[in-house]
N, C-alpha and C positions, 0 to 999 in steps of 0.2 A: 504493500499499499504505500509507503513512504517514497519508494522509488517512483511509482507512477505519479506520486503528487509533485515529485520534483521534476519529472519530465513535464507534466502538464504546466507547471510553474515556468520551467525554461521556454516552453512554446509561447506562452502568452507574452513573456518579455521580450521574446524575439519579436512578435508580432507588434508590440508595441514599438520597438526599436526601428524596424522595417518601415512602420508607417511614419514616424518621426522624421527620419532620414528622407523619406519619400516627400515630405512637406518641407524640407529645408529646415529642420528643427535638431535640436540634440535629445537623444533619448532620455536624458536626464531631466528635461523639462518636463516630462509627464510621469506622475506618481500613481501607482497601481495600488487601487483600493480592493483587497481581496474580500469578496462577500461571503461570509459563513453562515448564513442563514439555514442552509439546507444540511448542514453537518453538525457533528456533535464537538464537545469539548476536546476530544483527543485529536480529532483531525485539525481542529483549529489550532492547538499545539504544535502539530506536526508542521504546519503552514508557516508559522512564526519561525520553527527552526530551521525551515527551508530557507529562510531569509526574507519573508514578507511581514514587515512590522506595522503596516497599516491594515488593520481589518474592519469590516464594516457589516453592520447588522441592520435590518428593516424593520426588526420588532424590538420595542423596548425592553420587554422582559427578557428577551434572549440576549441582548446586549448586556444588560445588568448580570445576567446568569454567568453568561461566560467571563466577563471581566472580573468578577469575584473569583470565579474558579481559576482564573489564570493571572491572579492579582500579582504574582511575583514575577512576571514577566513585563518588560517595558514596552508593552503593546500600545499603539495609538488607536483608539478605538473611534469609528465613525459611524454616527447615526445617519441612515441613509433614506430611512421610511417616513411615511407619515406619522407626526407625533401630536398624540392627543394632549392638550393642556395638562390634565390631571396625572399625566405620565412623565410630565417636563421635568419634575425636580430629580428624579431618580437618574434619567440621562444626563442632565448637567453634571451629576455627580462623577460620571465615569466616561463620558465622550469627550474626545479632544475637539471634536468638530461635529456639528449638526449640518448636514447637507441641505435638509427639507424645511428651511424655514418659509412655510407655506402661506402663511396669513398674518395680518396685522396682530391680532388676538394672541396668536401663539408667540410672535415676537415679543409683544407687551409682557406676557407671562415670564418668558425667558429671561427678559430685562429686570423684572422684580427679583427672580430667583438668583440672578447673579449679583444683584445689589445685596441682598440678604446675605450672600457667602462672601461679599467682599472680594470677589475675582470674576474678573469680566471673562465672557463665554464666546466662543468663536461660532459663527453661523455662515451659511450660504443661504441666499434668497432663491427659493425655487421658482423657475419661471414655466408657467404651462405654454411652451411655445407652440405646440401642436393645436392647442384649444380642444383636446379632447374632454368631454363632461366627466369621464371618469378619473380624470387625473387631477391632482391638487396642483396649486402654485399660482402665484401672481400672473394676470395677463400682462404681457411685457409693455403694452401701452400704458399701464398704470404706474409702472416702477418710478418713472421720471417725476411725476407728480407727488410722488410718496417721500421723495429725498427729504423734505424738511423734517416731516414726522420721523422717518428714520432716524434722521440725525439726533432726534431727542432721547434715543435709546442709548443712553451714555455708559451703560453696562455691558453692551454688546460690541464685540467686533465683528463687523460684516466683511467678509473676506473675498466675496465673490457671489457667482451665480451658479445653479445647478439647473439641469434641465434633462428631459427624456424625449426621445424622438416618438413620434405617433405610433400608435397602433398600426402594424401592417405597412409601415412606411417602407419604402425601398432604400437602399443604400445612398442613392442619389438624394432621394427626398430628406432622409436623415442629415445628411451633409448640410443640405440648404438650412433645414431648422437650427441645426448646431451653429451655423454661420450667423443666422440672425441673433442668436443669444451672444455670440462673440461681438457683434456689432453693436448691440445694446450695451453690452459691458462698456465698450470703447467710447459710446457717446456718454455714458454715465462717469466714467472716471475723471473728466476735467471739472464737473460739479458735485463731485462726492463730498458729503460732509466728514468732519473729522474723526467719527467712528468707522468710517470705511474705507477699506483697502482692497478695491475689486480687483485683485491680481488671478484669482482663482476661478476656473471653469471646469466644473465637474460634469462631465459630459460623456456618454458612451457607456455600453455595457459589451457583452461578450460577443454579440452579433454585430455591433455596430461600432466598435472601438476604433477602427481605422477612420471612418468617416469622421469620428469626434477629434481626433488627433489632426486630422488635415484641416479641420475647422478652427483648431485652436486650444483644444482641450488641455488642462493641466492636471486633471485627475480622470481616471477611467475606472470605472466600478465594475469589477468582473467576478463573477460568481461560477456559473456551469462550465466555463471552459477550462477553469482550475480542477473541477472534481469530475471530470469526464472519467468514466470507467471506475469511479470510486463509489457513487452513490446512484440510487435508482430514482 
């Protein structure tokens, strides 16, 4: 199992490197977030031991459980899925970065929690770039108008944007959507408030990471490609 995991990780890293070089970028510009939502603690540990220090979870309870079970390891945990406000406190305790800052009410709650902890919390703003009704996130046209309000969230470090391509999008369509997110980020940087450093773009998953990297992704969230042949 360990050797298959190492092989899968090497294959994913090679895909990232090839895509980055094709786009005229350095492979080191793209961080791999290994999504462990379908695997147990032991496999998550093996992934860290294979050299992947950034692990992502889409369910708060799974992030907390794995972070506690692997507390002795210097893992950077990423919360990548939708977060309900009543579960935010536990996630803030363990996550190094929330990718799915998808509503004003959630961001307000996170700001209150961070203030009470006397420790800023890092978040990305989720953009529903495909406008799929089943997906969460801000409409990209909303964000510029929201900047003054977002600037008042003084206990959050807003580090960038996150998005997913639309359901059933082709690779060409996915890249176009990701490029829209990058263009939005580039428009916002000159007018970003003090609590924003919009440098990160969390885009792409196992099936469309090449399109994401071509569009400018600085993080890709990969799960199934890492665990091929290991989980059913």
